[in-house]
The first five atom37 places (N, CA, C, CB, O) and aatype in JSON, in Angstrom:
{
  "aatype": [6, 7, 1, 10, 3, 6, 2, 7, 8, 10, 5, 4, 15, 18, 8, 7, 17, 15, 13, 15, 7, 4, 7, 15, 4, 16, 1, 9, 14, 5, 0, 0, 16, 15, 7, 14, 6, 0, 1, 0, 19, 11, 15, 14, 1, 0, 4, 0, 9, 11, 13, 14, 16, 12, 19, 15, 5],
  "atom_mask": [
    [1, 1, 1, 1, 1],
    [1, 1, 1, 0, 1],
    [1, 1, 1, 1, 1],
    [1, 1, 1, 1, 1],
    [1, 1, 1, 1, 1],
    [1, 1, 1, 1, 1],
    [1, 1, 1, 1, 1],
    [1, 1, 1, 0, 1],
    [1, 1, 1, 1, 1],
    [1, 1, 1, 1, 1],
    [1, 1, 1, 1, 1],
    [1, 1, 1, 1, 1],
    [1, 1, 1, 1, 1],
    [1, 1, 1, 1, 1],
    [1, 1, 1, 1, 1],
    [1, 1, 1, 0, 1],
    [1, 1, 1, 1, 1],
    [1, 1, 1, 1, 1],
    [1, 1, 1, 1, 1],
    [1, 1, 1, 1, 1],
    [1, 1, 1, 0, 1],
    [1, 1, 1, 1, 1],
    [1, 1, 1, 0, 1],
    [1, 1, 1, 1, 1],
    [1, 1, 1, 1, 1],
    [1, 1, 1, 1, 1],
    [1, 1, 1, 1, 1],
    [1, 1, 1, 1, 1],
    [1, 1, 1, 1, 1],
    [1, 1, 1, 1, 1],
    [1, 1, 1, 1, 1],
    [1, 1, 1, 1, 1],
    [1, 1, 1, 1, 1],
    [1, 1, 1, 1, 1],
    [1, 1, 1, 0, 1],
    [1, 1, 1, 1, 1],
    [1, 1, 1, 1, 1],
    [1, 1, 1, 1, 1],
    [1, 1, 1, 1, 1],
    [1, 1, 1, 1, 1],
    [1, 1, 1, 1, 1],
    [1, 1, 1, 1, 1],
    [1, 1, 1, 1, 1],
    [1, 1, 1, 1, 1],
    [1, 1, 1, 1, 1],
    [1, 1, 1, 1, 1],
    [1, 1, 1, 1, 1],
    [1, 1, 1, 1, 1],
    [1, 1, 1, 1, 1],
    [1, 1, 1, 1, 1],
    [1, 1, 1, 1, 1],
    [1, 1, 1, 1, 1],
    [1, 1, 1, 1, 1],
    [1, 1, 1, 1, 1],
    [1, 1, 1, 1, 1],
    [1, 1, 1, 1, 1],
    [1, 1, 1, 1, 1]
  ],
  "atom_positions": [
    [[97.52, 115.71, 95.13], [96.57, 116.49, 96.35], [95.09, 116.55, 94.83], [97.57, 118.79, 97.23], [95.6, 116.81, 93.74]],
    [[94.21, 116.43, 94.79], [93.25, 116.36, 94.35], [91.74, 116.87, 94.31], [0.0, 0.0, 0.0], [92.02, 117.83, 95.03]],
    [[90.77, 116.99, 94.16], [89.82, 117.13, 93.77], [88.08, 115.47, 93.69], [90.61, 117.74, 92.52], [88.15, 114.25, 93.55]],
    [[87.24, 116.11, 93.82], [86.08, 115.59, 92.94], [85.57, 116.67, 92.23], [84.94, 114.93, 93.7], [85.19, 117.81, 92.5]],
    [[85.74, 115.41, 90.51], [84.38, 115.49, 89.65], [83.3, 116.67, 89.75], [83.59, 114.27, 90.0], [83.52, 117.45, 90.68]],
    [[82.1, 116.95, 88.91], [81.39, 116.53, 88.73], [80.34, 115.33, 88.88], [81.71, 116.77, 88.3], [79.14, 115.49, 89.09]],
    [[80.9, 114.25, 88.75], [80.15, 113.48, 88.66], [80.48, 112.71, 90.11], [80.23, 112.86, 87.35], [79.94, 111.62, 90.26]],
    [[81.39, 113.26, 91.26], [82.21, 112.69, 92.73], [83.61, 111.17, 92.39], [0.0, 0.0, 0.0], [84.03, 110.25, 93.09]],
    [[83.87, 111.6, 91.15], [85.43, 111.01, 91.24], [86.09, 112.05, 91.21], [86.0, 110.06, 90.15], [85.93, 113.22, 90.87]],
    [[87.39, 110.98, 91.92], [89.02, 112.01, 92.52], [89.34, 112.44, 90.83], [90.93, 110.64, 93.56], [89.52, 111.89, 89.74]],
    [[89.25, 114.19, 91.62], [90.17, 114.44, 89.4], [91.72, 114.9, 89.78], [89.19, 116.55, 87.91], [91.81, 115.58, 90.8]],
    [[92.57, 114.7, 89.28], [94.05, 114.58, 89.4], [94.27, 116.71, 89.2], [94.91, 113.17, 87.73], [94.36, 117.25, 88.09]],
    [[94.28, 117.25, 90.14], [94.8, 118.8, 89.75], [95.29, 119.23, 88.55], [95.81, 119.2, 90.5], [94.9, 120.0, 87.66]],
    [[96.51, 118.34, 88.8], [97.56, 119.23, 87.46], [96.88, 118.1, 86.2], [100.07, 119.06, 87.72], [97.14, 118.63, 85.12]],
    [[96.57, 117.55, 86.1], [96.35, 116.73, 84.71], [94.88, 117.15, 84.07], [96.38, 114.94, 85.01], [94.47, 117.48, 82.95]],
    [[94.16, 116.88, 85.76], [92.28, 116.94, 85.14], [92.23, 115.22, 85.3], [0.0, 0.0, 0.0], [91.32, 114.95, 86.08]],
    [[92.72, 114.33, 84.95], [92.2, 112.7, 85.11], [91.73, 112.59, 85.8], [92.81, 111.67, 85.23], [92.24, 112.86, 86.89]],
    [[90.12, 112.01, 85.72], [89.67, 111.88, 86.74], [89.18, 110.15, 87.53], [88.7, 112.83, 86.47], [89.24, 109.43, 86.53]],
    [[88.93, 109.57, 88.27], [89.11, 108.07, 88.71], [87.77, 107.81, 89.98], [90.97, 107.84, 89.47], [87.19, 108.64, 90.68]],
    [[87.62, 106.49, 89.9], [86.96, 106.15, 90.53], [86.95, 106.12, 91.15], [86.69, 105.75, 90.54], [87.44, 107.18, 91.53]],
    [[86.52, 105.15, 92.53], [85.93, 104.45, 93.63], [87.42, 103.21, 93.63], [0.0, 0.0, 0.0], [88.44, 102.85, 94.21]],
    [[86.67, 103.03, 92.69], [87.61, 101.37, 92.62], [89.25, 101.48, 91.66], [86.33, 99.91, 91.45], [89.98, 100.53, 91.37]],
    [[89.42, 102.66, 91.4], [90.31, 103.62, 90.88], [90.44, 102.94, 88.88], [0.0, 0.0, 0.0], [91.36, 102.58, 88.15]],
    [[89.18, 103.07, 88.79], [89.95, 102.77, 87.51], [89.29, 104.62, 86.72], [89.21, 100.75, 86.5], [88.43, 105.47, 86.9]],
    [[90.49, 104.29, 85.8], [89.8, 106.0, 84.85], [88.36, 106.16, 84.8], [90.14, 106.11, 82.97], [87.41, 105.39, 84.94]],
    [[88.51, 107.46, 84.53], [86.67, 107.66, 83.74], [86.67, 108.51, 83.33], [85.29, 107.75, 84.43], [85.51, 108.83, 83.09]],
    [[87.89, 109.79, 82.79], [87.64, 111.14, 82.05], [89.35, 111.12, 81.68], [86.88, 112.72, 83.16], [90.28, 110.72, 82.37]],
    [[89.32, 111.69, 80.35], [91.31, 112.13, 80.82], [90.95, 112.9, 79.53], [93.18, 110.55, 80.8], [90.84, 112.52, 78.36]],
    [[90.74, 114.56, 80.31], [90.39, 115.74, 79.29], [90.71, 115.6, 78.27], [90.8, 116.9, 79.46], [89.91, 115.34, 77.37]],
    [[92.09, 115.73, 78.08], [93.04, 115.91, 76.87], [93.13, 114.67, 75.18], [94.58, 115.79, 77.8], [93.66, 114.45, 74.09]],
    [[91.98, 114.21, 76.31], [91.86, 112.46, 74.46], [90.48, 112.92, 74.07], [91.65, 109.77, 75.05], [89.56, 113.35, 74.76]],
    [[90.61, 112.66, 72.53], [89.86, 112.73, 72.3], [88.33, 111.45, 72.17], [90.43, 113.32, 71.63], [88.53, 110.29, 72.52]],
    [[87.18, 111.83, 71.74], [86.68, 111.03, 72.6], [86.51, 109.9, 71.03], [85.19, 111.72, 73.69], [85.36, 109.56, 70.76]],
    [[87.11, 109.64, 70.53], [87.53, 108.62, 70.02], [88.12, 107.53, 69.21], [87.3, 108.62, 70.09], [87.2, 107.14, 68.48]],
    [[88.79, 107.09, 69.05], [89.74, 106.48, 68.48], [91.13, 105.55, 69.65], [0.0, 0.0, 0.0], [91.09, 104.64, 70.49]],
    [[91.8, 106.11, 69.28], [93.59, 105.35, 70.87], [92.77, 106.07, 71.08], [95.81, 105.5, 71.28], [91.59, 105.74, 71.16]],
    [[93.38, 107.71, 71.28], [93.6, 107.99, 72.87], [91.81, 107.76, 73.68], [94.36, 110.03, 73.07], [91.75, 107.2, 74.77]],
    [[90.74, 108.17, 73.11], [89.54, 107.21, 73.55], [89.57, 105.88, 74.08], [88.8, 106.99, 72.55], [88.73, 105.75, 74.98]],
    [[90.58, 104.3, 73.76], [90.63, 103.26, 74.06], [91.47, 103.83, 75.65], [91.25, 102.26, 72.86], [91.16, 103.31, 76.72]],
    [[92.24, 104.63, 75.58], [93.23, 104.6, 76.8], [92.38, 105.0, 77.91], [94.57, 105.61, 76.68], [92.62, 104.67, 79.07]],
    [[91.42, 105.69, 77.56], [90.48, 105.28, 79.65], [90.13, 104.56, 80.08], [89.36, 105.65, 80.29], [89.64, 104.34, 81.19]],
    [[90.43, 103.66, 78.65], [89.95, 102.06, 79.68], [91.03, 101.11, 79.57], [88.42, 101.04, 79.05], [90.88, 99.9, 79.71]],
    [[92.57, 101.93, 79.2], [92.98, 100.97, 79.37], [94.13, 100.48, 80.85], [93.36, 100.93, 78.13], [95.13, 101.08, 81.24]],
    [[93.72, 99.65, 81.2], [94.93, 99.1, 82.64], [95.98, 99.8, 83.09], [95.79, 97.85, 82.39], [96.4, 99.91, 84.24]],
    [[96.39, 100.31, 81.99], [97.58, 101.34, 82.34], [97.32, 102.48, 83.29], [98.06, 102.02, 81.07], [97.88, 102.77, 84.34]],
    [[96.0, 103.24, 82.46], [95.85, 104.67, 83.13], [94.81, 104.62, 84.3], [95.35, 105.81, 82.03], [94.17, 105.65, 84.5]],
    [[94.52, 103.23, 85.29], [94.55, 103.27, 86.34], [95.31, 103.67, 87.74], [94.36, 102.64, 86.19], [96.5, 103.96, 87.57]],
    [[94.84, 103.74, 89.09], [95.13, 104.22, 89.8], [95.19, 103.25, 90.77], [94.6, 105.15, 89.86], [94.11, 102.67, 90.81]],
    [[95.86, 102.89, 91.46], [95.75, 102.4, 92.94], [95.3, 102.59, 94.38], [96.5, 102.32, 93.13], [96.01, 102.79, 95.37]],
    [[93.51, 102.45, 94.26], [92.73, 101.75, 95.97], [93.99, 102.39, 97.04], [92.68, 99.28, 96.15], [95.21, 102.31, 97.15]],
    [[92.91, 103.02, 97.68], [93.43, 102.59, 99.46], [92.42, 102.41, 100.34], [94.3, 103.75, 100.3], [91.81, 101.42, 99.93]],
    [[91.86, 102.84, 101.41], [90.82, 102.64, 101.93], [91.13, 104.4, 102.28], [90.64, 101.27, 103.06], [92.08, 105.16, 102.45]],
    [[89.31, 104.43, 102.26], [89.49, 105.91, 103.35], [88.24, 105.94, 103.95], [89.78, 107.6, 102.56], [87.26, 105.24, 103.68]],
    [[88.34, 106.77, 104.74], [86.98, 107.23, 105.33], [86.81, 109.21, 105.51], [86.93, 106.33, 107.09], [87.68, 110.02, 105.83]],
    [[85.78, 109.38, 105.27], [85.55, 111.34, 105.27], [85.09, 111.64, 106.97], [83.73, 112.07, 103.86], [84.03, 111.26, 107.46]],
    [[86.29, 112.48, 107.76], [85.71, 112.58, 108.56], [85.85, 114.1, 108.3], [86.02, 111.85, 109.69], [86.48, 114.71, 107.43]],
    [[84.78, 114.67, 109.67], [85.15, 116.3, 109.97], [85.31, 117.09, 111.02], [84.42, 117.0, 109.56], [85.59, 118.28, 110.86]]
  ]
}
């Protein structure tokens, strides 16, 4: 389960990580803004598998 963050990215409700529509990690709230933790956001290991979706109501 997730929600959309202030930038429109999918955010994990448990950890708070945010992902763009292409599956790349855009934010890890627990990570420092510089050093190894900041590089973790750009790591391919921090990405999610993307699936086609459609919004309907």
